[in-house]
MMTF fields as JSON, N, C-alpha, C and O atoms, coordinates in Angstrom:
{
  "mmtfVersion": "1.0.0",
  "mmtfProducer": "UNKNOWN",
  "numBonds": 471,
  "numAtoms": 472,
  "numGroups": 118,
  "numChains": 1,
  "numModels": 1,
  "chainsPerModel": [1],
  "groupsPerChain": [118],
  "chainIdList": ["A"],
  "bondAtomList": [4, 2, 8, 6, 12, 10, 16, 14, 20, 18, 24, 22, 28, 26, 32, 30, 36, 34, 40, 38, 44, 42, 48, 46, 52, 50, 56, 54, 60, 58, 64, 62, 68, 66, 72, 70, 76, 74, 80, 78, 84, 82, 88, 86, 92, 90, 96, 94, 100, 98, 104, 102, 108, 106, 112, 110, 116, 114, 120, 118, 124, 122, 128, 126, 132, 130, 136, 134, 140, 138, 144, 142, 148, 146, 152, 150, 156, 154, 160, 158, 164, 162, 168, 166, 172, 170, 176, 174, 180, 178, 184, 182, 188, 186, 192, 190, 196, 194, 200, 198, 204, 202, 208, 206, 212, 210, 216, 214, 220, 218, 224, 222, 228, 226, 232, 230, 236, 234, 240, 238, 244, 242, 248, 246, 252, 250, 256, 254, 260, 258, 264, 262, 268, 266, 272, 270, 276, 274, 280, 278, 284, 282, 288, 286, 292, 290, 296, 294, 300, 298, 304, 302, 308, 306, 312, 310, 316, 314, 320, 318, 324, 322, 328, 326, 332, 330, 336, 334, 340, 338, 344, 342, 348, 346, 352, 350, 356, 354, 360, 358, 364, 362, 368, 366, 372, 370, 376, 374, 380, 378, 384, 382, 388, 386, 392, 390, 396, 394, 400, 398, 404, 402, 408, 406, 412, 410, 416, 414, 420, 418, 424, 422, 428, 426, 432, 430, 436, 434, 440, 438, 444, 442, 448, 446, 452, 450, 456, 454, 460, 458, 464, 462, 468, 466],
  "bondOrderList": [1, 1, 1, 1, 1, 1, 1, 1, 1, 1, 1, 1, 1, 1, 1, 1, 1, 1, 1, 1, 1, 1, 1, 1, 1, 1, 1, 1, 1, 1, 1, 1, 1, 1, 1, 1, 1, 1, 1, 1, 1, 1, 1, 1, 1, 1, 1, 1, 1, 1, 1, 1, 1, 1, 1, 1, 1, 1, 1, 1, 1, 1, 1, 1, 1, 1, 1, 1, 1, 1, 1, 1, 1, 1, 1, 1, 1, 1, 1, 1, 1, 1, 1, 1, 1, 1, 1, 1, 1, 1, 1, 1, 1, 1, 1, 1, 1, 1, 1, 1, 1, 1, 1, 1, 1, 1, 1, 1, 1, 1, 1, 1, 1, 1, 1, 1, 1],
  "groupList": [{"groupName": "MET", "atomNameList": ["N", "CA", "C", "O"], "elementList": ["N", "C", "C", "O"], "formalChargeList": [0, 0, 0, 0], "bondAtomList": [1, 0, 2, 1, 3, 2], "bondOrderList": [1, 1, 2], "singleLetterCode": "M", "chemCompType": "L-PEPTIDE LINKING"}, {"groupName": "LYS", "atomNameList": ["N", "CA", "C", "O"], "elementList": ["N", "C", "C", "O"], "formalChargeList": [0, 0, 0, 0], "bondAtomList": [1, 0, 2, 1, 3, 2], "bondOrderList": [1, 1, 2], "singleLetterCode": "K", "chemCompType": "L-PEPTIDE LINKING"}, {"groupName": "PRO", "atomNameList": ["N", "CA", "C", "O"], "elementList": ["N", "C", "C", "O"], "formalChargeList": [0, 0, 0, 0], "bondAtomList": [1, 0, 2, 1, 3, 2], "bondOrderList": [1, 1, 2], "singleLetterCode": "P", "chemCompType": "L-PEPTIDE LINKING"}, {"groupName": "ASP", "atomNameList": ["N", "CA", "C", "O"], "elementList": ["N", "C", "C", "O"], "formalChargeList": [0, 0, 0, 0], "bondAtomList": [1, 0, 2, 1, 3, 2], "bondOrderList": [1, 1, 2], "singleLetterCode": "D", "chemCompType": "L-PEPTIDE LINKING"}, {"groupName": "ALA", "atomNameList": ["N", "CA", "C", "O"], "elementList": ["N", "C", "C", "O"], "formalChargeList": [0, 0, 0, 0], "bondAtomList": [1, 0, 2, 1, 3, 2], "bondOrderList": [1, 1, 2], "singleLetterCode": "A", "chemCompType": "L-PEPTIDE LINKING"}, {"groupName": "GLN", "atomNameList": ["N", "CA", "C", "O"], "elementList": ["N", "C", "C", "O"], "formalChargeList": [0, 0, 0, 0], "bondAtomList": [1, 0, 2, 1, 3, 2], "bondOrderList": [1, 1, 2], "singleLetterCode": "Q", "chemCompType": "L-PEPTIDE LINKING"}, {"groupName": "TYR", "atomNameList": ["N", "CA", "C", "O"], "elementList": ["N", "C", "C", "O"], "formalChargeList": [0, 0, 0, 0], "bondAtomList": [1, 0, 2, 1, 3, 2], "bondOrderList": [1, 1, 2], "singleLetterCode": "Y", "chemCompType": "L-PEPTIDE LINKING"}, {"groupName": "PHE", "atomNameList": ["N", "CA", "C", "O"], "elementList": ["N", "C", "C", "O"], "formalChargeList": [0, 0, 0, 0], "bondAtomList": [1, 0, 2, 1, 3, 2], "bondOrderList": [1, 1, 2], "singleLetterCode": "F", "chemCompType": "L-PEPTIDE LINKING"}, {"groupName": "CYS", "atomNameList": ["N", "CA", "C", "O"], "elementList": ["N", "C", "C", "O"], "formalChargeList": [0, 0, 0, 0], "bondAtomList": [1, 0, 2, 1, 3, 2], "bondOrderList": [1, 1, 2], "singleLetterCode": "C", "chemCompType": "L-PEPTIDE LINKING"}, {"groupName": "GLY", "atomNameList": ["N", "CA", "C", "O"], "elementList": ["N", "C", "C", "O"], "formalChargeList": [0, 0, 0, 0], "bondAtomList": [1, 0, 2, 1, 3, 2], "bondOrderList": [1, 1, 2], "singleLetterCode": "G", "chemCompType": "PEPTIDE LINKING"}, {"groupName": "ILE", "atomNameList": ["N", "CA", "C", "O"], "elementList": ["N", "C", "C", "O"], "formalChargeList": [0, 0, 0, 0], "bondAtomList": [1, 0, 2, 1, 3, 2], "bondOrderList": [1, 1, 2], "singleLetterCode": "I", "chemCompType": "L-PEPTIDE LINKING"}, {"groupName": "LEU", "atomNameList": ["N", "CA", "C", "O"], "elementList": ["N", "C", "C", "O"], "formalChargeList": [0, 0, 0, 0], "bondAtomList": [1, 0, 2, 1, 3, 2], "bondOrderList": [1, 1, 2], "singleLetterCode": "L", "chemCompType": "L-PEPTIDE LINKING"}, {"groupName": "SER", "atomNameList": ["N", "CA", "C", "O"], "elementList": ["N", "C", "C", "O"], "formalChargeList": [0, 0, 0, 0], "bondAtomList": [1, 0, 2, 1, 3, 2], "bondOrderList": [1, 1, 2], "singleLetterCode": "S", "chemCompType": "L-PEPTIDE LINKING"}, {"groupName": "TRP", "atomNameList": ["N", "CA", "C", "O"], "elementList": ["N", "C", "C", "O"], "formalChargeList": [0, 0, 0, 0], "bondAtomList": [1, 0, 2, 1, 3, 2], "bondOrderList": [1, 1, 2], "singleLetterCode": "W", "chemCompType": "L-PEPTIDE LINKING"}, {"groupName": "VAL", "atomNameList": ["N", "CA", "C", "O"], "elementList": ["N", "C", "C", "O"], "formalChargeList": [0, 0, 0, 0], "bondAtomList": [1, 0, 2, 1, 3, 2], "bondOrderList": [1, 1, 2], "singleLetterCode": "V", "chemCompType": "L-PEPTIDE LINKING"}, {"groupName": "ARG", "atomNameList": ["N", "CA", "C", "O"], "elementList": ["N", "C", "C", "O"], "formalChargeList": [0, 0, 0, 0], "bondAtomList": [1, 0, 2, 1, 3, 2], "bondOrderList": [1, 1, 2], "singleLetterCode": "R", "chemCompType": "L-PEPTIDE LINKING"}, {"groupName": "THR", "atomNameList": ["N", "CA", "C", "O"], "elementList": ["N", "C", "C", "O"], "formalChargeList": [0, 0, 0, 0], "bondAtomList": [1, 0, 2, 1, 3, 2], "bondOrderList": [1, 1, 2], "singleLetterCode": "T", "chemCompType": "L-PEPTIDE LINKING"}, {"groupName": "GLU", "atomNameList": ["N", "CA", "C", "O"], "elementList": ["N", "C", "C", "O"], "formalChargeList": [0, 0, 0, 0], "bondAtomList": [1, 0, 2, 1, 3, 2], "bondOrderList": [1, 1, 2], "singleLetterCode": "E", "chemCompType": "L-PEPTIDE LINKING"}, {"groupName": "ASN", "atomNameList": ["N", "CA", "C", "O"], "elementList": ["N", "C", "C", "O"], "formalChargeList": [0, 0, 0, 0], "bondAtomList": [1, 0, 2, 1, 3, 2], "bondOrderList": [1, 1, 2], "singleLetterCode": "N", "chemCompType": "L-PEPTIDE LINKING"}, {"groupName": "HIS", "atomNameList": ["N", "CA", "C", "O"], "elementList": ["N", "C", "C", "O"], "formalChargeList": [0, 0, 0, 0], "bondAtomList": [1, 0, 2, 1, 3, 2], "bondOrderList": [1, 1, 2], "singleLetterCode": "H", "chemCompType": "L-PEPTIDE LINKING"}],
  "groupTypeList": [0, 1, 2, 3, 2, 4, 4, 5, 6, 7, 2, 7, 6, 8, 4, 9, 8, 4, 10, 11, 4, 11, 12, 12, 13, 11, 13, 14, 15, 12, 15, 2, 16, 2, 5, 17, 1, 1, 11, 13, 12, 3, 15, 16, 12, 10, 10, 9, 3, 14, 7, 14, 14, 9, 7, 0, 8, 7, 7, 11, 14, 11, 13, 15, 5, 6, 10, 4, 14, 2, 10, 7, 10, 4, 7, 9, 14, 7, 10, 4, 6, 11, 18, 10, 15, 18, 0, 7, 6, 8, 3, 12, 8, 9, 1, 15, 12, 16, 12, 12, 6, 9, 13, 12, 16, 15, 12, 7, 19, 8, 11, 19, 8, 9, 19, 1, 11, 15],
  "groupIdList": [1, 2, 3, 4, 5, 6, 7, 8, 9, 10, 11, 12, 13, 14, 15, 16, 17, 18, 19, 20, 21, 22, 23, 24, 25, 26, 27, 28, 29, 30, 31, 32, 33, 34, 35, 36, 37, 38, 39, 40, 41, 42, 43, 44, 45, 46, 47, 48, 49, 50, 51, 52, 53, 54, 55, 56, 57, 58, 59, 60, 61, 62, 63, 64, 65, 66, 67, 68, 69, 70, 71, 72, 73, 74, 75, 76, 77, 78, 79, 80, 81, 82, 83, 84, 85, 86, 87, 88, 89, 90, 91, 92, 93, 94, 95, 96, 97, 98, 99, 100, 101, 102, 103, 104, 105, 106, 107, 108, 109, 110, 111, 112, 113, 114, 115, 116, 117, 118],
  "secStructList": [7, 7, 7, 7, 6, 6, 6, 6, 6, 2, 2, 2, 2, 2, 2, 2, 2, 2, 2, 2, 2, 2, 2, 2, 2, 2, 2, 2, 2, 6, 7, 1, 1, 2, 2, 2, 2, 2, 2, 2, 2, 2, 2, 2, 2, 2, 2, 2, 2, 2, 2, 2, 2, 2, 2, 2, 2, 2, 2, 2, 2, 2, 6, 6, 7, 6, 6, 2, 2, 2, 2, 2, 2, 2, 2, 2, 2, 2, 2, 2, 2, 2, 2, 2, 2, 2, 3, 3, 3, 7, 6, 6, 6, 7, 7, 3, 3, 3, 7, 7, 7, 6, 6, 7, 7, 1, 7, 7, 5, 7, 6, 6, 6, 7, 7, 5, 7, 7],
  "xCoordList": [95.61, 96.534, 95.805, 94.874, 96.237, 95.611, 96.152, 97.324, 95.306, 95.791, 96.724, 96.587, 97.647, 98.606, 97.897, 97.325, 97.925, 97.238, 97.914, 97.278, 99.165, 99.885, 99.811, 100.255, 99.265, 99.252, 98.478, 98.844, 97.438, 96.643, 97.349, 96.994, 98.348, 99.071, 100.341, 100.897, 100.803, 102.054, 102.043, 103.053, 100.979, 100.986, 101.13, 101.749, 100.572, 100.729, 102.181, 102.697, 102.827, 104.237, 105.085, 105.947, 104.848, 105.603, 105.367, 106.311, 104.122, 103.808, 104.421, 104.942, 104.364, 104.965, 106.463, 107.021, 107.13, 108.581, 108.921, 109.863, 108.17, 108.437, 108.222, 109.044, 107.14, 106.852, 107.901, 108.384, 108.256, 109.256, 110.617, 111.308, 111.011, 112.313, 112.362, 113.329, 111.35, 111.335, 111.271, 112.005, 110.398, 110.27, 111.526, 111.932, 112.142, 113.356, 114.514, 115.32, 114.604, 115.655, 115.491, 116.464, 114.264, 114.023, 114.259, 114.8, 113.862, 114.016, 115.496, 115.941, 116.256, 117.681, 118.415, 119.295, 118.069, 118.731, 118.474, 119.311, 117.336, 116.994, 117.606, 117.481, 118.252, 118.87, 120.107, 120.864, 120.319, 121.372, 122.799, 123.742, 122.985, 124.337, 124.598, 123.661, 125.855, 126.176, 125.783, 125.43, 125.839, 125.449, 123.962, 123.567, 123.144, 121.706, 121.411, 120.514, 122.156, 121.962, 122.268, 121.532, 123.345, 123.707, 122.633, 122.235, 122.165, 121.139, 119.864, 119.316, 119.395, 118.156, 118.34, 117.4, 119.528, 119.805, 119.738, 119.194, 120.287, 120.211, 118.766, 118.345, 118.026, 116.618, 115.784, 115.001, 115.945, 115.16, 115.598, 114.795, 116.865, 117.335, 116.648, 116.223, 116.541, 115.868, 114.384, 113.826, 113.742, 112.322, 112.092, 111.161, 112.939, 112.815, 113.039, 112.326, 114.023, 114.278, 113.128, 112.764, 112.557, 111.399, 110.219, 109.495, 110.029, 108.95, 109.145, 108.223, 110.343, 110.611, 110.55, 109.92, 111.197, 111.187, 109.78, 109.378, 109.036, 107.662, 106.788, 106.029, 106.901, 106.124, 106.576, 105.747, 107.88, 108.373, 107.87, 107.489, 107.869, 107.345, 105.844, 105.35, 105.123, 103.694, 103.459, 102.574, 104.259, 104.137, 104.487, 103.821, 105.529, 105.921, 104.847, 104.628, 104.187, 103.092, 101.92, 101.289, 101.621, 100.556, 100.879, 99.988, 102.166, 102.581, 102.845, 103.206, 102.665, 102.886, 104.33, 104.578, 105.264, 106.689, 107.254, 108.092, 106.789, 107.09, 108.559, 109.064, 109.251, 110.649, 111.541, 112.61, 111.128, 111.944, 111.798, 112.602, 110.809, 110.584, 111.791, 112.25, 112.337, 113.511, 114.743, 115.577, 114.848, 115.977, 115.894, 116.902, 114.7, 114.531, 114.692, 115.207, 114.26, 114.444, 115.933, 116.404, 116.673, 118.115, 118.821, 119.716, 118.429, 119.022, 118.729, 119.61, 117.51, 117.155, 117.932, 118.347, 118.135, 118.927, 120.372, 120.987, 120.91, 122.281, 122.435, 123.41, 121.497, 121.55, 121.45, 122.168, 120.57, 120.452, 121.75, 122.183, 122.364, 123.634, 124.712, 125.44, 124.813, 125.82, 125.548, 126.486, 124.283, 123.951, 124.373, 124.937, 124.106, 124.446, 125.955, 126.502, 126.616, 128.053, 128.896, 129.92, 128.495, 129.351, 128.944, 129.535, 127.962, 127.555, 128.007, 127.768, 128.658, 129.184, 128.752, 128.524, 128.644, 128.436, 129.635, 129.962, 130.278, 131.513, 131.243, 130.315, 132.072, 131.947, 132.433, 132.028, 133.28, 133.85, 132.931, 132.616, 132.503, 131.696, 130.217, 129.395, 129.854, 128.459, 127.885, 126.689, 128.712, 128.208, 128.32, 129.12, 127.492, 127.471, 128.555, 128.783, 129.213, 130.198, 129.92, 129.51, 130.147, 129.926, 131.236, 131.891, 131.62, 132.838, 132.605, 131.595, 133.525, 133.412, 134.46, 134.743, 135.034, 136.061, 135.49, 136.25, 134.185, 133.559, 133.874, 133.551, 134.5, 134.76, 136.066, 136.401, 136.812, 138.104, 137.922, 136.949, 138.869, 138.826, 139.807, 140.067, 140.356, 141.304, 140.608, 139.384, 141.386, 140.806, 140.115, 140.471, 139.127, 138.333, 138.211, 137.932, 138.422, 138.371, 137.19, 136.743, 136.696, 135.593, 135.986, 137.084, 135.087, 135.355, 135.303, 135.807, 134.696, 134.489, 135.577, 136.058, 135.978, 136.947, 138.203, 139.173, 138.224, 139.41, 139.5, 140.497, 138.494, 138.485, 138.403, 137.681, 139.137, 139.119, 137.795, 137.389, 137.114, 135.816, 135.883, 135.107, 136.812, 136.966, 138.422, 138.786],
  "yCoordList": [119.445, 119.714, 119.794, 119.031, 120.724, 120.876, 119.815, 119.445, 119.333, 118.365, 119.053, 120.242, 118.289, 118.804, 118.99, 118.035, 120.222, 120.428, 119.723, 119.506, 119.368, 118.72, 117.202, 116.536, 116.645, 115.193, 114.476, 113.365, 115.079, 114.425, 114.407, 113.609, 115.277, 115.347, 114.503, 114.239, 114.079, 113.344, 112.023, 111.72, 111.222, 110.004, 110.305, 109.526, 111.418, 111.793, 112.15, 111.841, 112.803, 113.14, 111.867, 111.75, 110.932, 109.676, 108.882, 108.359, 108.794, 108.068, 108.767, 108.106, 110.082, 110.836, 110.648, 110.492, 110.658, 110.424, 109.024, 108.854, 108.039, 106.665, 106.497, 105.88, 107.032, 106.927, 107.666, 107.153, 108.873, 109.664, 108.984, 108.967, 108.426, 107.751, 106.516, 106.328, 105.681, 104.458, 104.761, 104.165, 105.681, 105.984, 106.661, 106.37, 107.548, 108.197, 107.201, 107.259, 106.291, 105.279, 104.376, 104.09, 103.931, 103.076, 103.824, 103.253, 105.089, 105.87, 106.114, 105.912, 106.549, 106.819, 105.535, 105.533, 104.462, 103.18, 102.67, 101.962, 103.018, 102.524, 103.351, 102.967, 104.454, 105.271, 104.554, 103.96, 104.606, 103.792, 104.344, 103.557, 105.662, 106.215, 106.931, 107.39, 107.028, 107.753, 109.232, 109.812, 109.844, 111.244, 111.431, 112.381, 110.529, 110.596, 110.282, 110.881, 109.35, 109.045, 110.266, 110.561, 110.976, 112.184, 113.255, 113.901, 113.45, 114.455, 114.165, 115.055, 112.926, 112.585, 112.473, 112.707, 112.121, 112.118, 113.54, 113.762, 114.491, 115.897, 116.385, 117.068, 116.035, 116.464, 115.863, 116.569, 114.582, 113.958, 114.452, 114.505, 114.81, 115.399, 116.737, 117.021, 117.544, 118.84, 118.652, 119.346, 117.727, 117.465, 116.972, 117.413, 116.061, 115.559, 116.65, 116.716, 117.501, 118.59, 119.593, 120.09, 119.891, 120.791, 120.17, 120.87, 118.87, 118.18, 118.251, 118.61, 117.91, 117.894, 119.306, 119.523, 120.256, 121.631, 122.223, 122.975, 121.893, 122.375, 121.868, 122.628, 120.578, 120.034, 120.61, 120.894, 120.785, 121.366, 122.795, 123.19, 123.564, 124.932, 124.917, 125.754, 123.977, 123.834, 123.508, 124.081, 122.581, 122.244, 123.43, 123.675, 124.164, 125.321, 126.402, 127.054, 126.594, 127.574, 127.085, 127.883, 125.791, 125.252, 125.427, 125.668, 125.301, 125.453, 126.91, 127.199, 127.831, 129.27, 129.589, 130.432, 128.914, 129.16, 129.816, 129.237, 131.016, 131.675, 132.025, 132.038, 132.305, 132.706, 131.567, 131.821, 130.331, 129.183, 128.836, 128.062, 129.379, 129.045, 129.407, 128.55, 130.641, 130.935, 130.098, 129.805, 129.725, 128.897, 127.522, 127.007, 126.922, 125.618, 125.69, 124.754, 126.783, 126.944, 127.031, 126.377, 127.835, 127.954, 126.624, 126.26, 125.902, 124.604, 123.618, 122.849, 123.628, 122.744, 123.051, 122.137, 124.34, 124.728, 124.269, 123.788, 124.415, 123.989, 122.478, 122.019, 121.71, 120.245, 119.839, 118.941, 120.487, 120.175, 120.497, 119.737, 121.615, 121.995, 120.95, 120.543, 120.517, 119.515, 118.176, 117.498, 117.789, 116.542, 116.601, 115.642, 117.711, 117.845, 117.943, 117.365, 118.665, 118.9, 117.657, 117.447, 116.848, 115.758, 114.376, 113.389, 114.265, 112.958, 112.815, 113.689, 111.702, 111.442, 110.062, 109.158, 109.92, 108.614, 108.359, 109.175, 107.245, 106.925, 106.651, 105.921, 107.249, 107.005, 105.607, 105.065, 105.032, 103.735, 102.58, 101.704, 102.59, 101.459, 101.812, 100.908, 103.102, 103.522, 103.529, 103.769, 103.271, 103.235, 104.605, 105.448, 104.802, 106.076, 106.117, 105.144, 107.26, 107.499, 108.871, 109.792, 108.994, 110.259, 110.737, 110.013, 111.954, 112.544, 113.001, 113.638, 112.682, 113.116, 114.165, 114.408, 114.785, 115.789, 117.154, 118.068, 117.318, 118.582, 119.685, 119.573, 120.752, 121.922, 121.817, 122.723, 120.753, 120.608, 120.423, 119.819, 120.95, 120.787, 119.721, 119.604, 118.942, 117.915, 116.816, 116.69, 116.036, 115.037, 113.93, 113.644, 113.331, 112.272, 111.144, 111.376, 109.916, 108.734, 107.853, 107.869, 107.086, 106.16, 105.148, 104.594, 104.918, 103.963, 102.512, 101.616, 102.282, 100.919, 100.483, 99.352, 101.392, 100.984, 101.853, 101.485, 102.989, 103.834, 104.881, 105.6, 104.994, 105.987, 107.388, 107.603, 108.351, 109.717, 110.4, 110.445, 110.94, 111.572, 113.095, 113.79, 113.604, 115.06, 115.388, 116.56],
  "zCoordList": [114.322, 113.272, 111.934, 111.675, 111.094, 109.783, 108.816, 108.889, 107.922, 106.934, 105.925, 105.636, 105.414, 104.435, 103.093, 102.568, 102.517, 101.242, 100.069, 99.038, 100.204, 99.104, 99.155, 98.22, 100.218, 100.39, 99.287, 98.902, 98.785, 97.748, 96.395, 95.527, 96.202, 94.932, 94.923, 93.857, 96.089, 96.172, 95.392, 94.757, 95.396, 94.561, 93.072, 92.347, 92.603, 91.192, 90.889, 89.816, 91.845, 91.687, 91.608, 90.737, 92.498, 92.494, 91.211, 90.619, 90.787, 89.553, 88.341, 87.443, 88.311, 87.209, 87.148, 86.062, 88.3, 88.337, 87.835, 87.062, 88.265, 87.842, 86.339, 85.662, 85.822, 84.381, 83.569, 82.56, 84.007, 83.302, 83.317, 82.299, 84.446, 84.538, 83.653, 82.915, 83.712, 82.909, 81.413, 80.624, 81.027, 79.601, 79.051, 77.926, 79.812, 79.308, 79.238, 78.31, 80.207, 80.166, 78.94, 78.242, 78.682, 77.52, 76.211, 75.263, 76.149, 74.923, 74.62, 73.491, 75.631, 75.418, 75.076, 74.215, 75.729, 75.478, 74.057, 73.497, 73.473, 72.144, 71.013, 69.851, 71.309, 70.262, 69.717, 70.484, 68.385, 67.777, 67.924, 68.002, 67.965, 68.001, 69.324, 69.976, 69.718, 70.957, 70.904, 71.931, 69.726, 69.599, 69.875, 70.551, 69.357, 69.628, 71.085, 71.678, 71.667, 73.085, 73.943, 74.885, 73.629, 74.377, 74.192, 75.161, 72.975, 72.691, 73.476, 74.127, 73.417, 74.1, 75.605, 76.364, 76.037, 77.473, 78.031, 79.113, 77.297, 77.713, 77.736, 78.67, 76.718, 76.654, 77.782, 78.418, 78.03, 79.102, 80.478, 81.409, 80.602, 81.858, 82.107, 83.227, 81.079, 81.214, 81.501, 82.351, 80.808, 81.041, 82.469, 83.142, 82.923, 84.292, 85.328, 86.329, 85.092, 86.032, 86.056, 87.122, 84.904, 84.866, 85.618, 86.327, 85.464, 86.172, 87.685, 88.417, 88.149, 89.587, 90.174, 91.209, 89.518, 90.031, 89.954, 90.842, 88.913, 88.81, 89.946, 90.545, 90.236, 91.347, 92.681, 93.546, 92.857, 94.111, 94.286, 95.388, 93.213, 93.299, 93.586, 94.341, 92.992, 93.267, 94.739, 95.374, 95.281, 96.701, 97.589, 98.595, 97.22, 98.028, 98.032, 99.053, 96.917, 96.866, 97.713, 98.407, 97.668, 98.518, 100.004, 100.819, 100.343, 101.733, 102.114, 103.255, 101.156, 101.342, 101.733, 102.595, 101.098, 101.299, 100.04, 99.348, 99.756, 98.486, 98.322, 97.199, 99.403, 99.309, 98.823, 98.268, 99.018, 98.619, 97.14, 96.62, 96.451, 95.042, 94.177, 93.422, 94.244, 93.409, 93.776, 92.919, 95.03, 95.454, 94.798, 94.313, 94.777, 94.151, 92.639, 92.028, 92.03, 90.587, 90.26, 89.33, 91.019, 90.789, 91.015, 90.253, 92.049, 92.333, 91.205, 90.817, 90.673, 89.563, 88.3, 87.589, 88.009, 86.838, 87.007, 86.055, 88.209, 88.481, 88.317, 87.723, 88.828, 88.693, 87.221, 86.782, 86.455, 85.024, 84.291, 83.425, 84.636, 84.006, 84.292, 83.387, 85.546, 85.892, 85.211, 84.793, 85.096, 84.397, 82.937, 82.411, 82.288, 80.871, 80.677, 79.738, 81.552, 81.406, 81.696, 81.044, 82.638, 83.099, 82.615, 83.053, 81.732, 81.229, 79.777, 78.944, 79.501, 78.171, 77.706, 78.51, 76.388, 75.761, 74.868, 74.007, 75.07, 74.376, 72.894, 72.544, 72.029, 70.593, 70.221, 69.192, 71.034, 70.739, 71.157, 70.352, 72.437, 72.917, 73.094, 73.245, 73.079, 73.168, 74.569, 74.737, 75.592, 76.961, 77.612, 77.206, 78.636, 79.343, 80.412, 81.131, 80.496, 81.547, 82.132, 81.425, 83.426, 84.114, 84.697, 85.447, 84.355, 84.879, 86.308, 86.606, 87.175, 88.56, 88.897, 90.071, 87.882, 88.102, 88.442, 88.763, 88.382, 88.741, 87.762, 86.579, 88.231, 87.386, 86.631, 85.868, 86.814, 86.164, 84.659, 84.208, 83.896, 82.439, 81.972, 80.775, 82.9, 82.499, 81.708, 81.746, 81.001, 80.113, 80.916, 82.059, 80.282, 80.903, 79.9, 78.724, 80.368, 79.512, 79.912, 81.058, 78.943, 79.184, 80.249, 80.221, 81.175, 82.239, 81.759, 82.435, 80.594, 80.105, 79.136, 79.209, 78.209, 77.195, 77.171, 76.508, 77.865, 77.913, 76.828, 76.757, 75.979, 74.909, 75.502, 76.477, 74.925, 75.447, 75.108, 73.947, 76.152, 75.962, 76.034, 75.377, 76.834, 76.925, 77.046, 77.137]
}
């Protein structure tokens, strides 16, 4: 059996994910207002998605699975869109709430204090 060409890069991917997750969590948590938390949460979500999709595309090219690259890019864009669209920070209590209504435009209230978010 041939050795996996991506095996040597997998520890870097795991370490990068861990560092990115911890640093983005600490950075967003340290922002003083809910508006800044939402802004930086959106930015770190995009950065994280670019990191994950970039590594996945790199692995797919190493494995010579070129047809799957656009599929993973589209999937990553869709996940980033859903993260940005359905995550809210309450203006009243400052805590994060995630809407699980999907594509619905009905109103959504904070799970912690009941303040209307959408």
